[in-house]
C-alpha positions in Angstrom: 141.0 145.1 53.6 142.2 141.7 54.8 139.8 138.9 55.7 141.1 138.7 59.1 140.5 142.1 59.9 136.6 141.2 59.0 136.6 137.8 60.4 134.0 139.2 63.1 131.7 141.1 60.7 131.6 138.1 58.5 130.5 135.5 60.9 127.5 137.8 61.7 126.1 136.7 58.1 125.0 133.7 59.9 123.1 134.8 62.8 120.5 132.0 64.0 117.2 133.8 62.8 117.5 133.1 58.9 114.5 130.7 58.5 112.5 130.6 61.4 109.1 131.3 60.0 109.2 130.7 56.2 106.7 128.7 53.7 105.4 125.9 54.1 107.0 123.6 56.8 110.4 125.5 56.2 112.4 126.3 59.4 116.3 126.5 59.6 117.0 127.7 56.0 119.7 125.0 56.1 122.7 127.0 55.9 126.2 125.5 55.4 128.2 128.9 56.5 129.8 127.3 59.2 131.3 124.8 57.2 132.8 127.5 55.0 134.5 129.5 57.9 138.4 129.3 57.8 140.3 127.0 59.9 139.0 124.7 62.4 135.7 126.1 64.0 132.8 125.3 66.3 129.3 126.8 66.8 126.2 126.4 68.6 122.8 128.3 68.6 119.2 128.4 69.4 116.4 129.9 67.5 112.7 131.0 69.3 109.7 132.3 67.5 106.6 134.1 69.1 104.1 134.1 66.6 100.4 135.6 66.3 98.3 134.2 63.8 94.5 134.3 64.0 91.7 134.8 61.4 88.0 134.6 60.9 85.9 131.8 59.2 83.7 132.5 56.4 80.0 133.0 56.8 79.2 129.1 56.3 81.2 128.5 59.4 79.7 131.1 61.6 82.1 134.2 60.7 84.0 133.1 64.2 87.3 134.5 65.1 89.9 131.3 65.2 91.9 132.8 68.0 95.5 132.6 68.0 96.4 129.2 66.7 100.2 129.4 66.1 102.5 127.7 68.8 105.8 129.4 70.4 108.7 127.1 69.5 112.4 126.9 69.4 114.9 124.8 67.7 118.8 124.3 68.4 121.7 123.9 66.0 125.4 123.1 66.1 128.0 122.6 63.7 131.8 121.6 63.6 134.2 122.2 60.8 137.6 120.9 60.9 140.6 121.9 58.4 142.1 118.5 58.2 145.1 119.7 55.7 145.6 122.6 53.5 143.1 120.9 50.8 140.8 118.8 52.7 138.3 119.6 55.3 135.4 117.9 57.1 132.1 119.1 58.6 129.1 118.0 61.0 125.7 120.4 60.9 122.9 119.4 63.0 119.6 121.3 62.6 116.0 121.1 62.3 115.0 122.1 59.0 111.3 121.6 59.0 108.5 121.7 61.5 105.1 122.7 62.3 103.3 123.6 65.9 99.6 125.0 65.4 96.4 124.3 67.3 92.9 125.6 67.3 91.3 126.2 70.6 88.3 128.6 70.5 86.6 128.5 66.9 83.9 125.7 66.8 84.9 125.4 63.0 88.0 123.7 64.0 87.1 122.4 67.4 84.6 119.9 68.9 83.3 117.5 71.7 86.4 115.3 70.8 89.2 118.2 70.9 90.8 120.5 68.8 92.6 120.6 65.4 96.2 120.4 66.0 99.3 119.8 64.0 102.8 118.8 65.0 105.9 118.1 62.8 109.5 117.7 64.0 112.5 117.0 61.8 116.2 116.4 62.6 119.0 116.8 60.2 122.9 115.7 60.8 125.0 116.8 57.4 128.3 115.2 57.1 130.3 117.3 54.6 133.6 116.5 53.1 135.4 119.7 51.2 138.4 119.7 48.6 140.0 123.0 48.2 142.4 122.6 45.2 143.2 126.3 45.8 142.8 129.0 48.3 139.8 130.5 46.3 138.1 127.2 45.5 136.1 124.6 47.5 134.2 122.0 46.5 132.0 119.7 48.9 129.5 117.0 49.4 128.4 114.6 51.5 125.7 112.3 52.9 122.4 113.8 55.2 120.7 111.9 57.8 117.0 113.0 58.6 114.6 111.9 60.9 110.9 112.9 60.8 108.0 112.5 63.0 104.5 114.1 63.5 100.9 114.0 64.4 97.8 115.5 63.1 94.2 115.9 64.5 91.3 117.2 62.6 88.1 118.2 64.2 85.0 120.5 63.6 82.8 121.6 60.7 85.7 122.9 58.6 86.6 119.2 57.9 83.3 118.2 57.5 84.6 115.7 54.7 86.2 113.8 57.3 84.7 114.9 60.5 81.0 115.1 60.3 78.3 117.7 58.9 78.8 121.5 58.8 76.4 122.0 61.5 77.6 119.6 63.8 81.3 119.3 63.4 80.5 115.1 64.6 83.6 113.0 64.6 87.3 113.5 63.7 90.3 112.3 62.2 93.9 111.7 63.8 97.0 110.5 62.1 100.2 109.9 64.6 103.4 109.7 62.2 105.8 107.2 63.4 109.6 108.5 63.5 111.7 107.4 60.7 115.1 108.2 59.9 116.4 108.2 56.1 119.5 109.4 54.2 119.6 112.3 51.3 122.9 114.1 50.4 124.0 117.6 49.6 126.8 119.1 47.1 128.0 122.4 46.3 130.9 124.7 45.6 132.4 127.8 47.1 134.5 130.6 45.7 136.2 133.4 47.7 138.7 136.0 47.5 139.9 136.8 51.0 141.8 140.1 50.3 138.4 141.6 49.5 136.3 139.5 52.1 134.2 137.8 49.0 133.0 134.7 49.5 130.0 133.1 47.4 128.5 129.7 47.8 125.8 127.4 46.0 124.7 124.0 47.8 121.9 121.8 46.5 120.3 119.6 48.9 118.2 116.3 47.8 114.9 115.1 48.5 114.7 112.6 51.5 112.6 109.8 51.1 110.6 108.2 54.3 108.6 105.1 54.9 106.9 105.7 58.1 104.3 104.0 59.9 101.2 105.9 60.5 98.5 105.2 62.8 95.0 106.6 61.8 92.3 106.8 63.8 88.5 107.6 63.3 87.4 109.2 66.7 83.7 107.8 65.9 83.2 105.5 63.2 80.0 104.6 64.1 78.6 108.2 64.0 80.0 108.5 60.5 78.1 105.5 59.2 74.9 107.3 60.8 75.4 110.6 59.1 75.8 108.8 55.6 79.6 108.4 55.5 79.8 104.7 55.6 83.1 104.5 54.2 84.9 105.5 57.6 83.3 102.1 58.9 84.6 100.2 56.0 87.9 101.1 56.0 88.5 101.5 59.8 85.9 99.1 61.2 87.4 99.5 64.5 88.4 103.1 64.6 92.2 102.4 64.1 94.7 101.4 61.6 98.4 101.2 61.1 100.2 101.2 57.8 103.1 102.4 55.7 103.1 105.9 54.2 105.6 107.3 52.1 106.6 110.9 52.7 109.3 112.7 50.9 110.6 115.9 52.3 111.5 118.5 49.3 115.2 119.2 47.6 116.4 122.6 48.0 119.3 125.1 46.7 120.8 128.1 48.7 122.9 130.4 47.3 125.1 132.7 49.7 127.0 135.8 49.2 129.1 138.2 50.6 131.6 140.9 50.0 133.5 143.9 51.6 132.1 147.1 50.4 134.3 149.5 52.6 136.7 149.0 55.4 135.3 147.0 58.4 132.1 146.6 56.2 130.6 143.7 54.7 127.5 143.3 52.6 125.5 139.9 52.4 122.9 137.9 50.8 121.1 134.6 50.8 119.0 133.3 48.2 116.7 130.1 48.9 114.2 127.7 46.7 112.6 124.8 48.3 110.6 122.4 46.1 107.2 122.5 47.9 105.1 122.1 45.0 105.8 118.4 44.8 105.4 117.7 48.5 102.2 115.9 50.0 101.5 113.7 52.8 98.5 111.2 52.1 98.2 108.4 55.2 97.3 105.3 53.8 93.5 105.0 54.9 93.0 108.8 54.8 94.0 108.7 51.1 91.5 105.4 50.4 88.8 107.4 52.0 89.4 110.7 50.0 89.0 108.7 46.9 85.9 107.2 48.2 84.5 110.5 49.2 85.5 112.3 45.9 83.9 109.9 43.5 81.3 110.8 41.4 78.3 108.2 41.3 76.6 109.8 38.4 79.5 109.0 36.0 80.9 106.0 37.8 84.2 107.6 38.1 86.5 107.0 40.7 87.6 110.0 42.9 91.4 111.2 42.9 91.4 111.9 46.6 93.4 114.5 48.1 96.6 114.7 50.3 96.3 115.8 54.0 98.8 118.5 53.4 99.7 119.9 49.9 100.9 123.2 48.2 100.5 124.7 44.9 103.8 126.8 44.4 107.7 126.4 45.4 109.0 128.5 48.0 111.7 131.4 46.9 113.0 133.5 49.9 115.7 136.1 50.2 117.6 137.9 52.7 120.2 140.9 52.5 121.9 142.8 54.7 125.1 144.6 56.1 127.5 143.7 58.8 130.0 146.4 60.1 132.7 145.7 62.7 132.5 148.5 65.4 135.9 148.0 67.1 138.0 144.8 68.1 135.2 143.2 70.4 131.8 144.8 68.9 130.1 144.1 65.4 126.4 144.5 64.3 124.2 143.9 61.5 120.7 144.8 59.9 118.9 142.7 57.4 115.6 142.6 55.4 114.0 139.5 54.5 111.2 138.4 52.0 109.5 135.2 51.4 107.0 134.2 48.8 105.3 131.7 50.5 103.9 128.1 48.7 100.7 129.2 47.3 97.5 130.8 48.5 94.7 129.6 49.4 96.9 127.8 52.1 96.6 124.9 54.4 94.5 125.6 57.6 97.5 124.1 59.4 99.9 126.6 58.5 97.6 129.8 57.3 100.2 132.5 56.4 101.3 133.5 53.0 105.2 134.5 53.1 106.3 137.3 54.6 108.7 140.5 55.2 110.7 141.1 57.8 113.5 143.2 59.4 116.4 142.1 61.6 119.1 143.4 63.9 122.1 141.4 65.3 125.1 142.3 67.5 128.0 140.1 68.2 130.6 140.4 71.3 134.2 139.0 71.0 135.9 138.7 74.2 139.0 137.4 72.7 139.7 136.9 68.9 138.9 133.3 69.0 135.5 133.2 70.3 132.4 135.3 69.9 128.6 135.3 71.5 126.1 136.8 69.0 122.3 137.8 69.4 119.7 138.7 66.6 116.0 139.7 66.6 113.7 139.7 63.8 110.3 140.8 63.2 108.0 139.3 60.7 105.1 140.6 58.9 103.1 137.7 57.8 101.3 137.7 54.5 97.7 137.4 54.4 96.1 134.3 53.5 92.8 132.2 52.8 92.9 129.2 54.3 91.3 126.2 53.1 91.0 122.5 54.4 92.5 119.6 52.4 89.2 118.9 50.6 89.3 122.2 48.8 93.0 122.0 47.6 93.5 123.0 44.2 90.0 125.1 43.9 89.4 128.8 45.1 87.1 127.7 48.0 88.6 128.6 51.5 87.1 128.2 55.2 88.9 131.4 56.8 90.9 134.4 56.1 93.7 135.3 58.0 95.0 139.0 58.0 97.6 141.2 59.6 99.6 138.7 61.6 103.1 139.0 62.7 105.7 136.9 64.5 109.0 137.7 66.7 112.3 135.7 66.2 115.3 135.6 68.6 118.5 133.9 68.2 121.6 133.2 70.3 124.6 131.8 69.2 128.3 131.0 70.5 131.2 130.5 68.3 134.8 129.3 68.7 137.8 129.0 66.5 140.5 126.5 67.2 
């Protein structure tokens, strides 16, 4: 069972729908499988997600249906791997590892006269990888990662009363436009393979990436805030706007990838991923100052600790297992099952699902031995969750329940060996 006879099936383990709807802001899954392909290799792919996520607010907020708040989105990926000599290789991998796209348009708990609650987060990664192969079996690799981050958040309605007014009226609102910033992190790992039995294992660590970003903060109506007893808005943002520096650190992660031949023309594969979301948080400058005022205890004179705009209580652990089979010289297919623990429950109202189960199917067509076209589809059964605004983080209080939600993901990839 030589590796060359299984090359078509092996590539199936990298179909482009691995992450897509993972916990917190995780999207791409940050695979480096393309870098571990034999010889010179190029691939490009796109993943598309079509989610349906809706819930019902608690009685205090009117038992309202939130409507579908999860937006469709897509993200591309690409990779180039060059085997420079028998012992040295070089690779470039582009992906969009983290992101969010959500908007509430129906429930008055999350909307008001000034607009809708929404969030958009976009990231891009370019990983430059240098590999050393002392023998046919071992590959040690490392390199820098350049990452960009930008986003915007708008909070509206009664669910955000500590920032947006009083529950009965949902007056006011808060905006944060996060300017794009680029920063550098790194990755390192090693891989082991036995080509004769199609065995391959890799362990990859990716560092945190620290960003210092300009955030433009806006209080929609500071005069109204003062009028209803929240004068701190007027003191911190007297003109309704402020530009200031905010630090955002994207999380560290570890990926473990395994695959092995189990019979002629058949491989089994698995991916395990850990992401350190528990230590992640976003607290814009003026937002943080106001929340410290809002959470102070006048009776004791203690200063408030404040709270983050977005935070998570747990780290994410996800797993995908599957089987790929070469059907003939041109066609191959795979099936997979995936699980994601989520990043804690209650969750943020800006991303109200708690992990998932998924099932996937993939198909690959190779018109010639050196190139292929692959497609995949996954169905996600999204975990039920209780969603809370940032002010309730760390407590069991919540604003809405989200149940029986799902998503479809589609992927397309082309690959070329040269």
